C-alpha positions in Angstrom: 6.8 9.2 -4.2 7.8 5.7 -5.2 7.0 2.7 -3.0 10.2 1.7 -1.0 11.8 -1.6 -1.9 12.0 -2.6 1.7 9.8 -1.8 4.7 11.6 1.0 6.6 10.8 -0.5 9.9 11.4 -4.3 9.6 13.4 -4.5 6.4 11.1 -7.0 4.6 11.1 -6.7 0.8 7.7 -5.2 -0.2 8.4 -3.2 -3.4 7.5 -6.2 -5.7 4.0 -6.4 -4.1 2.9 -2.9 -5.0 1.6 -3.7 -8.5 -0.3 -6.7 -7.3 -1.9 -4.6 -4.5 -2.9 -1.8 -6.9 -4.5 -4.2 -9.3 -6.6 -5.8 -6.6 -7.7 -2.5 -5.2 -8.6 -1.2 -8.7 -10.8 -4.3 -9.2 -12.8 -3.3 -6.1 -11.2 -5.5 -3.5 -10.9 -4.0 0.0 -7.4 -2.9 0.8 -7.3 -5.4 3.8 -8.1 -8.3 1.6 -5.6 -7.2 -1.1 -2.8 -7.0 1.5 -3.8 -10.4 2.8 -3.5 -11.9 -0.7 -0.2 -10.2 -1.2 1.2 -11.7 2.0 1.6 -8.6 4.0 1.1 -9.6 7.6 3.1 -7.1 9.7 1.4 -3.8 10.6 4.5 -1.8 9.6 4.4 -3.1 6.1 0.7 -2.6 5.8 1.1 1.0 6.9 3.5 1.7 4.1 0.9 0.6 1.6 -2.0 2.4 3.2 -0.1 5.7 3.6 1.6 5.7 0.2 0.6 8.6 -2.1 1.8 8.3 -5.7 3.0 11.7 -6.7 5.1 10.8 -9.8 2.7 12.4 -12.3 2.4 15.6 -10.2 6.1 16.0 -9.8 6.8 15.1 -13.4 4.9 18.2 -14.6 7.6 20.4 -13.1 10.5 18.7 -14.7 12.1 20.7 -17.5 
């Protein structure tokens, strides 16, 4: 639901790069280029960003 602070595989801190990545992709930049700009080089860290689905708003509807 929320991007992890560290990559679950290698342990590199990646949580602080999420907002930068989202801004770049929203501008129309390809995800590959956005991850290169953010400094994500390892495939495990890249997979976390590519596979992440933000469900915060969907889950928040069910909170009482």
